[in-house]
mmCIF file of the C-alpha atoms, coordinates in Angstrom:
data_MODEL
# 
_entry.id   MODEL 
# 
loop_
_atom_site.group_PDB 
_atom_site.id 
_atom_site.type_symbol 
_atom_site.label_atom_id 
_atom_site.label_alt_id 
_atom_site.label_comp_id 
_atom_site.label_asym_id 
_atom_site.label_entity_id 
_atom_site.label_seq_id 
_atom_site.pdbx_PDB_ins_code 
_atom_site.Cartn_x 
_atom_site.Cartn_y 
_atom_site.Cartn_z 
_atom_site.occupancy 
_atom_site.B_iso_or_equiv 
_atom_site.pdbx_formal_charge 
_atom_site.auth_seq_id 
_atom_site.auth_comp_id 
_atom_site.auth_asym_id 
_atom_site.auth_atom_id 
_atom_site.pdbx_PDB_model_num 
ATOM 1   C CA . MET A 1 1   ? -19.608 86.045 67.366 1.00 0.00 ? 1   MET A CA 1 
ATOM 2   C CA . LYS A 1 2   ? -16.872 84.623 69.569 1.00 0.00 ? 2   LYS A CA 1 
ATOM 3   C CA . ILE A 1 3   ? -15.826 81.157 69.952 1.00 0.00 ? 3   ILE A CA 1 
ATOM 4   C CA . PRO A 1 4   ? -14.932 80.299 73.563 1.00 0.00 ? 4   PRO A CA 1 
ATOM 5   C CA . ALA A 1 5   ? -11.418 78.398 73.857 1.00 0.00 ? 5   ALA A CA 1 
ATOM 6   C CA . ARG A 1 6   ? -11.386 74.821 74.882 1.00 0.00 ? 6   ARG A CA 1 
ATOM 7   C CA . ARG A 1 7   ? -9.095  73.899 77.845 1.00 0.00 ? 7   ARG A CA 1 
ATOM 8   C CA . PHE A 1 8   ? -7.103  70.610 77.231 1.00 0.00 ? 8   PHE A CA 1 
ATOM 9   C CA . MET A 1 9   ? -5.720  68.152 79.718 1.00 0.00 ? 9   MET A CA 1 
ATOM 10  C CA . PRO A 1 10  ? -2.161  67.199 78.904 1.00 0.00 ? 10  PRO A CA 1 
ATOM 11  C CA . VAL A 1 11  ? -1.873  63.627 77.947 1.00 0.00 ? 11  VAL A CA 1 
ATOM 12  C CA . HIS A 1 12  ? 1.176   61.557 79.771 1.00 0.00 ? 12  HIS A CA 1 
ATOM 13  C CA . ARG A 1 13  ? 1.797   59.374 77.063 1.00 0.00 ? 13  ARG A CA 1 
ATOM 14  C CA . GLY A 1 14  ? 4.533   57.337 79.066 1.00 0.00 ? 14  GLY A CA 1 
ATOM 15  C CA . HIS A 1 15  ? 1.909   56.097 81.490 1.00 0.00 ? 15  HIS A CA 1 
ATOM 16  C CA . SER A 1 16  ? -1.668  56.437 80.010 1.00 0.00 ? 16  SER A CA 1 
ATOM 17  C CA . LEU A 1 17  ? -1.284  53.379 77.696 1.00 0.00 ? 17  LEU A CA 1 
ATOM 18  C CA . PRO A 1 18  ? -0.350  51.149 80.099 1.00 0.00 ? 18  PRO A CA 1 
ATOM 19  C CA . ALA A 1 19  ? -2.659  52.108 83.049 1.00 0.00 ? 19  ALA A CA 1 
ATOM 20  C CA . ALA A 1 20  ? -5.659  52.068 80.116 1.00 0.00 ? 20  ALA A CA 1 
ATOM 21  C CA . SER A 1 21  ? -4.547  48.611 79.301 1.00 0.00 ? 21  SER A CA 1 
ATOM 22  C CA . LEU A 1 22  ? -4.512  47.339 82.546 1.00 0.00 ? 22  LEU A CA 1 
ATOM 23  C CA . LEU A 1 23  ? -7.920  49.042 83.494 1.00 0.00 ? 23  LEU A CA 1 
ATOM 24  C CA . VAL A 1 24  ? -9.361  47.362 80.105 1.00 0.00 ? 24  VAL A CA 1 
ATOM 25  C CA . ALA A 1 25  ? -7.724  43.928 81.219 1.00 0.00 ? 25  ALA A CA 1 
ATOM 26  C CA . ALA A 1 26  ? -9.212  44.056 84.404 1.00 0.00 ? 26  ALA A CA 1 
ATOM 27  C CA . LEU A 1 27  ? -12.686 45.063 83.161 1.00 0.00 ? 27  LEU A CA 1 
ATOM 28  C CA . LEU A 1 28  ? -12.410 41.997 80.915 1.00 0.00 ? 28  LEU A CA 1 
ATOM 29  C CA . ALA A 1 29  ? -11.536 39.636 83.515 1.00 0.00 ? 29  ALA A CA 1 
ATOM 30  C CA . CYS A 1 30  ? -14.630 40.312 85.441 1.00 0.00 ? 30  CYS A CA 1 
ATOM 31  C CA . VAL A 1 31  ? -16.862 40.086 82.812 1.00 0.00 ? 31  VAL A CA 1 
ATOM 32  C CA . GLY A 1 32  ? -19.387 37.658 84.466 1.00 0.00 ? 32  GLY A CA 1 
ATOM 33  C CA . CYS A 1 33  ? -17.739 37.835 88.048 1.00 0.00 ? 33  CYS A CA 1 
ATOM 34  C CA . GLY A 1 34  ? -20.649 37.466 90.246 1.00 0.00 ? 34  GLY A CA 1 
ATOM 35  C CA . GLY A 1 35  ? -22.799 36.146 87.850 1.00 0.00 ? 35  GLY A CA 1 
ATOM 36  C CA . ALA A 1 36  ? -21.127 32.097 87.713 1.00 0.00 ? 36  ALA A CA 1 
ATOM 37  C CA . ALA A 1 37  ? -23.902 29.750 88.797 1.00 0.00 ? 37  ALA A CA 1 
ATOM 38  C CA . ASP A 1 38  ? -23.164 27.403 91.617 1.00 0.00 ? 38  ASP A CA 1 
ATOM 39  C CA . VAL A 1 39  ? -22.183 23.798 90.557 1.00 0.00 ? 39  VAL A CA 1 
ATOM 40  C CA . VAL A 1 40  ? -22.576 20.998 93.383 1.00 0.00 ? 40  VAL A CA 1 
ATOM 41  C CA . PRO A 1 41  ? -22.515 17.253 93.285 1.00 0.00 ? 41  PRO A CA 1 
ATOM 42  C CA . VAL A 1 42  ? -25.623 15.552 92.348 1.00 0.00 ? 42  VAL A CA 1 
ATOM 43  C CA . SER A 1 43  ? -26.217 11.363 92.383 1.00 0.00 ? 43  SER A CA 1 
ATOM 44  C CA . GLY A 1 44  ? -28.990 9.162  92.643 1.00 0.00 ? 44  GLY A CA 1 
ATOM 45  C CA . VAL A 1 45  ? -30.878 6.135  91.491 1.00 0.00 ? 45  VAL A CA 1 
ATOM 46  C CA . VAL A 1 46  ? -33.888 5.881  89.016 1.00 0.00 ? 46  VAL A CA 1 
ATOM 47  C CA . LEU A 1 47  ? -36.354 2.901  89.377 1.00 0.00 ? 47  LEU A CA 1 
ATOM 48  C CA . TYR A 1 48  ? -38.561 2.096  86.699 1.00 0.00 ? 48  TYR A CA 1 
ATOM 49  C CA . GLY A 1 49  ? -41.627 0.428  88.767 1.00 0.00 ? 49  GLY A CA 1 
ATOM 50  C CA . ASP A 1 50  ? -39.426 -0.807 91.619 1.00 0.00 ? 50  ASP A CA 1 
ATOM 51  C CA . GLN A 1 51  ? -36.605 -2.054 89.589 1.00 0.00 ? 51  GLN A CA 1 
ATOM 52  C CA . PRO A 1 52  ? -33.395 0.010  89.081 1.00 0.00 ? 52  PRO A CA 1 
ATOM 53  C CA . LEU A 1 53  ? -33.051 1.509  85.805 1.00 0.00 ? 53  LEU A CA 1 
ATOM 54  C CA . ALA A 1 54  ? -29.733 0.100  84.149 1.00 0.00 ? 54  ALA A CA 1 
ATOM 55  C CA . GLY A 1 55  ? -28.566 2.046  80.785 1.00 0.00 ? 55  GLY A CA 1 
ATOM 56  C CA . ALA A 1 56  ? -30.642 5.078  81.343 1.00 0.00 ? 56  ALA A CA 1 
ATOM 57  C CA . GLY A 1 57  ? -29.647 8.370  80.099 1.00 0.00 ? 57  GLY A CA 1 
ATOM 58  C CA . ILE A 1 58  ? -30.319 11.313 82.150 1.00 0.00 ? 58  ILE A CA 1 
ATOM 59  C CA . THR A 1 59  ? -30.240 15.184 81.116 1.00 0.00 ? 59  THR A CA 1 
ATOM 60  C CA . THR A 1 60  ? -31.160 18.294 82.884 1.00 0.00 ? 60  THR A CA 1 
ATOM 61  C CA . GLN A 1 61  ? -31.164 21.736 81.754 1.00 0.00 ? 61  GLN A CA 1 
ATOM 62  C CA . PRO A 1 62  ? -31.705 24.571 84.568 1.00 0.00 ? 62  PRO A CA 1 
ATOM 63  C CA . ILE A 1 63  ? -34.424 26.947 83.991 1.00 0.00 ? 63  ILE A CA 1 
ATOM 64  C CA . GLY A 1 64  ? -33.694 30.680 84.020 1.00 0.00 ? 64  GLY A CA 1 
ATOM 65  C CA . GLN A 1 65  ? -35.833 33.441 85.046 1.00 0.00 ? 65  GLN A CA 1 
ATOM 66  C CA . GLY A 1 66  ? -36.963 35.637 82.537 1.00 0.00 ? 66  GLY A CA 1 
ATOM 67  C CA . THR A 1 67  ? -33.993 36.516 80.173 1.00 0.00 ? 67  THR A CA 1 
ATOM 68  C CA . GLU A 1 68  ? -31.216 35.080 82.137 1.00 0.00 ? 68  GLU A CA 1 
ATOM 69  C CA . ASN A 1 69  ? -29.336 32.374 80.553 1.00 0.00 ? 69  ASN A CA 1 
ATOM 70  C CA . PRO A 1 70  ? -28.647 29.849 83.852 1.00 0.00 ? 70  PRO A CA 1 
ATOM 71  C CA . GLY A 1 71  ? -26.027 28.207 82.286 1.00 0.00 ? 71  GLY A CA 1 
ATOM 72  C CA . SER A 1 72  ? -25.128 24.592 81.323 1.00 0.00 ? 72  SER A CA 1 
ATOM 73  C CA . GLY A 1 73  ? -27.166 21.432 81.684 1.00 0.00 ? 73  GLY A CA 1 
ATOM 74  C CA . SER A 1 74  ? -25.713 18.071 83.168 1.00 0.00 ? 74  SER A CA 1 
ATOM 75  C CA . PHE A 1 75  ? -25.684 14.664 81.860 1.00 0.00 ? 75  PHE A CA 1 
ATOM 76  C CA . GLY A 1 76  ? -25.456 11.091 83.022 1.00 0.00 ? 76  GLY A CA 1 
ATOM 77  C CA . LYS A 1 77  ? -26.249 7.382  82.836 1.00 0.00 ? 77  LYS A CA 1 
ATOM 78  C CA . THR A 1 78  ? -27.273 4.828  85.195 1.00 0.00 ? 78  THR A CA 1 
ATOM 79  C CA . ASP A 1 79  ? -25.306 1.713  85.803 1.00 0.00 ? 79  ASP A CA 1 
ATOM 80  C CA . GLU A 1 80  ? -26.786 -1.747 86.524 1.00 0.00 ? 80  GLU A CA 1 
ATOM 81  C CA . GLN A 1 81  ? -28.023 -0.607 89.965 1.00 0.00 ? 81  GLN A CA 1 
ATOM 82  C CA . GLY A 1 82  ? -29.791 2.175  88.506 1.00 0.00 ? 82  GLY A CA 1 
ATOM 83  C CA . ARG A 1 83  ? -27.156 4.711  90.071 1.00 0.00 ? 83  ARG A CA 1 
ATOM 84  C CA . PHE A 1 84  ? -26.187 7.904  88.294 1.00 0.00 ? 84  PHE A CA 1 
ATOM 85  C CA . THR A 1 85  ? -23.628 11.152 88.560 1.00 0.00 ? 85  THR A CA 1 
ATOM 86  C CA . LEU A 1 86  ? -24.528 14.031 86.612 1.00 0.00 ? 86  LEU A CA 1 
ATOM 87  C CA . GLU A 1 87  ? -21.686 16.033 85.177 1.00 0.00 ? 87  GLU A CA 1 
ATOM 88  C CA . LEU A 1 88  ? -21.856 19.575 83.752 1.00 0.00 ? 88  LEU A CA 1 
ATOM 89  C CA . VAL A 1 89  ? -21.889 19.552 79.927 1.00 0.00 ? 89  VAL A CA 1 
ATOM 90  C CA . THR A 1 90  ? -19.848 23.035 79.848 1.00 0.00 ? 90  THR A CA 1 
ATOM 91  C CA . PRO A 1 91  ? -16.970 23.008 81.494 1.00 0.00 ? 91  PRO A CA 1 
ATOM 92  C CA . ALA A 1 92  ? -16.661 19.604 81.856 1.00 0.00 ? 92  ALA A CA 1 
ATOM 93  C CA . MET A 1 93  ? -16.976 18.894 85.693 1.00 0.00 ? 93  MET A CA 1 
ATOM 94  C CA . PRO A 1 94  ? -18.842 16.806 88.131 1.00 0.00 ? 94  PRO A CA 1 
ATOM 95  C CA . GLY A 1 95  ? -22.410 18.293 89.183 1.00 0.00 ? 95  GLY A CA 1 
ATOM 96  C CA . ALA A 1 96  ? -25.135 20.498 88.028 1.00 0.00 ? 96  ALA A CA 1 
ATOM 97  C CA . ILE A 1 97  ? -26.305 24.102 88.744 1.00 0.00 ? 97  ILE A CA 1 
ATOM 98  C CA . VAL A 1 98  ? -27.939 24.824 91.896 1.00 0.00 ? 98  VAL A CA 1 
ATOM 99  C CA . GLY A 1 99  ? -31.666 25.494 91.068 1.00 0.00 ? 99  GLY A CA 1 
ATOM 100 C CA . GLU A 1 100 ? -34.843 24.071 89.342 1.00 0.00 ? 100 GLU A CA 1 
ATOM 101 C CA . HIS A 1 101 ? -33.737 22.159 86.009 1.00 0.00 ? 101 HIS A CA 1 
ATOM 102 C CA . ARG A 1 102 ? -35.857 20.358 83.262 1.00 0.00 ? 102 ARG A CA 1 
ATOM 103 C CA . LEU A 1 103 ? -35.155 16.742 83.603 1.00 0.00 ? 103 LEU A CA 1 
ATOM 104 C CA . MET A 1 104 ? -35.194 13.996 80.807 1.00 0.00 ? 104 MET A CA 1 
ATOM 105 C CA . ILE A 1 105 ? -34.609 10.739 81.059 1.00 0.00 ? 105 ILE A CA 1 
ATOM 106 C CA . ASN A 1 106 ? -34.047 8.271  78.068 1.00 0.00 ? 106 ASN A CA 1 
ATOM 107 C CA . PRO A 1 107 ? -34.753 4.863  77.997 1.00 0.00 ? 107 PRO A CA 1 
ATOM 108 C CA . PRO A 1 108 ? -31.691 2.547  78.183 1.00 0.00 ? 108 PRO A CA 1 
ATOM 109 C CA . ALA A 1 109 ? -30.668 1.071  74.418 1.00 0.00 ? 109 ALA A CA 1 
ATOM 110 C CA . THR A 1 110 ? -31.732 -2.356 73.658 1.00 0.00 ? 110 THR A CA 1 
ATOM 111 C CA . THR A 1 111 ? -29.177 -5.252 73.540 1.00 0.00 ? 111 THR A CA 1 
ATOM 112 C CA . ALA A 1 112 ? -31.123 -6.782 70.513 1.00 0.00 ? 112 ALA A CA 1 
ATOM 113 C CA . ALA A 1 113 ? -29.074 -7.109 67.373 1.00 0.00 ? 113 ALA A CA 1 
ATOM 114 C CA . PRO A 1 114 ? -29.340 -4.140 65.069 1.00 0.00 ? 114 PRO A CA 1 
ATOM 115 C CA . ALA A 1 115 ? -31.933 -4.742 62.336 1.00 0.00 ? 115 ALA A CA 1 
ATOM 116 C CA . ALA A 1 116 ? -30.219 -6.096 59.067 1.00 0.00 ? 116 ALA A CA 1 
ATOM 117 C CA . PRO A 1 117 ? -30.045 -3.180 56.029 1.00 0.00 ? 117 PRO A CA 1 
ATOM 118 C CA . ALA A 1 118 ? -32.843 -3.029 54.110 1.00 0.00 ? 118 ALA A CA 1 
ATOM 119 C CA . THR A 1 119 ? -32.405 -3.025 50.379 1.00 0.00 ? 119 THR A CA 1 
ATOM 120 C CA . GLN A 1 120 ? -34.629 -2.300 47.251 1.00 0.00 ? 120 GLN A CA 1 
ATOM 121 C CA . ILE A 1 121 ? -34.585 -2.672 43.664 1.00 0.00 ? 121 ILE A CA 1 
ATOM 122 C CA . VAL A 1 122 ? -33.467 0.756  41.851 1.00 0.00 ? 122 VAL A CA 1 
ATOM 123 C CA . ASP A 1 123 ? -33.472 0.435  37.901 1.00 0.00 ? 123 ASP A CA 1 
ATOM 124 C CA . GLY A 1 124 ? -32.925 -3.344 38.147 1.00 0.00 ? 124 GLY A CA 1 
ATOM 125 C CA . VAL A 1 125 ? -30.210 -3.365 40.685 1.00 0.00 ? 125 VAL A CA 1 
ATOM 126 C CA . GLU A 1 126 ? -30.274 -4.035 44.533 1.00 0.00 ? 126 GLU A CA 1 
ATOM 127 C CA . VAL A 1 127 ? -29.178 -1.293 46.523 1.00 0.00 ? 127 VAL A CA 1 
ATOM 128 C CA . PHE A 1 128 ? -29.081 -0.943 50.283 1.00 0.00 ? 128 PHE A CA 1 
ATOM 129 C CA . VAL A 1 129 ? -31.527 1.766  51.665 1.00 0.00 ? 129 VAL A CA 1 
ATOM 130 C CA . ASP A 1 130 ? -30.054 3.976  54.487 1.00 0.00 ? 130 ASP A CA 1 
ATOM 131 C CA . ASP A 1 131 ? -32.746 5.056  56.586 1.00 0.00 ? 131 ASP A CA 1 
ATOM 132 C CA . PRO A 1 132 ? -32.450 5.507  60.049 1.00 0.00 ? 132 PRO A CA 1 
ATOM 133 C CA . GLN A 1 133 ? -35.562 4.264  60.918 1.00 0.00 ? 133 GLN A CA 1 
ATOM 134 C CA . THR A 1 134 ? -34.593 0.870  59.904 1.00 0.00 ? 134 THR A CA 1 
ATOM 135 C CA . ARG A 1 135 ? -31.757 0.980  61.723 1.00 0.00 ? 135 ARG A CA 1 
ATOM 136 C CA . ARG A 1 136 ? -33.091 2.191  64.760 1.00 0.00 ? 136 ARG A CA 1 
ATOM 137 C CA . ALA A 1 137 ? -33.351 -0.748 67.578 1.00 0.00 ? 137 ALA A CA 1 
ATOM 138 C CA . PRO A 1 138 ? -36.487 -0.914 69.395 1.00 0.00 ? 138 PRO A CA 1 
ATOM 139 C CA . GLN A 1 139 ? -36.688 0.071  73.163 1.00 0.00 ? 139 GLN A CA 1 
ATOM 140 C CA . ALA A 1 140 ? -35.919 -2.772 75.720 1.00 0.00 ? 140 ALA A CA 1 
ATOM 141 C CA . THR A 1 141 ? -38.504 -1.026 78.256 1.00 0.00 ? 141 THR A CA 1 
ATOM 142 C CA . GLY A 1 142 ? -41.560 -1.171 75.802 1.00 0.00 ? 142 GLY A CA 1 
ATOM 143 C CA . ALA A 1 143 ? -43.688 1.794  75.507 1.00 0.00 ? 143 ALA A CA 1 
ATOM 144 C CA . TRP A 1 144 ? -41.723 4.551  76.822 1.00 0.00 ? 144 TRP A CA 1 
ATOM 145 C CA . PRO A 1 145 ? -44.124 7.926  77.964 1.00 0.00 ? 145 PRO A CA 1 
ATOM 146 C CA . ALA A 1 146 ? -43.010 10.871 76.126 1.00 0.00 ? 146 ALA A CA 1 
ATOM 147 C CA . SER A 1 147 ? -43.425 12.754 79.331 1.00 0.00 ? 147 SER A CA 1 
ATOM 148 C CA . PHE A 1 148 ? -40.100 11.391 80.804 1.00 0.00 ? 148 PHE A CA 1 
ATOM 149 C CA . SER A 1 149 ? -38.104 12.550 77.634 1.00 0.00 ? 149 SER A CA 1 
ATOM 150 C CA . ASP A 1 150 ? -39.696 15.872 76.944 1.00 0.00 ? 150 ASP A CA 1 
ATOM 151 C CA . GLY A 1 151 ? -38.535 18.162 79.666 1.00 0.00 ? 151 GLY A CA 1 
ATOM 152 C CA . SER A 1 152 ? -41.866 18.078 81.442 1.00 0.00 ? 152 SER A CA 1 
ATOM 153 C CA . LEU A 1 153 ? -40.486 16.453 84.685 1.00 0.00 ? 153 LEU A CA 1 
ATOM 154 C CA . ARG A 1 154 ? -38.495 18.713 87.167 1.00 0.00 ? 154 ARG A CA 1 
ATOM 155 C CA . LEU A 1 155 ? -35.500 18.410 89.257 1.00 0.00 ? 155 LEU A CA 1 
ATOM 156 C CA . VAL A 1 156 ? -34.446 20.693 92.147 1.00 0.00 ? 156 VAL A CA 1 
ATOM 157 C CA . VAL A 1 157 ? -31.145 20.908 93.096 1.00 0.00 ? 157 VAL A CA 1 
ATOM 158 C CA . PRO A 1 158 ? -30.326 22.713 96.631 1.00 0.00 ? 158 PRO A CA 1 
ATOM 159 C CA . PRO A 1 159 ? -27.356 24.552 96.995 1.00 0.00 ? 159 PRO A CA 1 
ATOM 160 C CA . ALA A 1 160 ? -25.975 21.635 99.407 1.00 0.00 ? 160 ALA A CA 1 
ATOM 161 C CA . GLY A 1 161 ? -26.235 19.225 96.245 1.00 0.00 ? 161 GLY A CA 1 
ATOM 162 C CA . LEU A 1 162 ? -28.082 16.135 96.025 1.00 0.00 ? 162 LEU A CA 1 
ATOM 163 C CA . THR A 1 163 ? -26.723 12.682 96.818 1.00 0.00 ? 163 THR A CA 1 
ATOM 164 C CA . ASP A 1 164 ? -29.724 10.343 97.394 1.00 0.00 ? 164 ASP A CA 1 
ATOM 165 C CA . ALA A 1 165 ? -31.837 11.720 94.428 1.00 0.00 ? 165 ALA A CA 1 
ATOM 166 C CA . LYS A 1 166 ? -34.557 9.028  93.970 1.00 0.00 ? 166 LYS A CA 1 
ATOM 167 C CA . ILE A 1 167 ? -36.300 9.122  90.652 1.00 0.00 ? 167 ILE A CA 1 
ATOM 168 C CA . SER A 1 168 ? -39.323 6.504  90.243 1.00 0.00 ? 168 SER A CA 1 
ATOM 169 C CA . ILE A 1 169 ? -40.904 6.013  87.005 1.00 0.00 ? 169 ILE A CA 1 
ATOM 170 C CA . PRO A 1 170 ? -44.150 4.385  87.273 1.00 0.00 ? 170 PRO A CA 1 
ATOM 171 C CA . ARG A 1 171 ? -44.453 1.376  84.654 1.00 0.00 ? 171 ARG A CA 1 
# 
């Protein structure tokens, strides 16, 4: 049985490695090209009842389609007038990704003094108990509905951004 001869292309060692390196570098630089999410400014006000809600934490997470990762979420905190401006988590920059987001609003922390550390007697010795539940301060706004913090609320960020988002939370 006769084995056919193979033809080989000559390798120009002086030029192939740098050219291949440049090609690989260019491909690596483009990983994710065209798939970057648009980030636009988002600001507004949070009202609890008809009153501005000061000191509330706001978190958003974009909702992807299928297995697509839509990108980083955003966060903000309301000022004394209930106004907020969102900032992207990664990379740190003002704004939010265009599209539909899960919206979580956490109530403001109370200004009441933290609870005194609890103690108990263990083997005849008084010891401090480090229990996060005993250190948790009560919420200033009373009973906070879980639906405001569980991601069931939605915020749609249009391509032009939002400068007047109004989030109204009923009492």
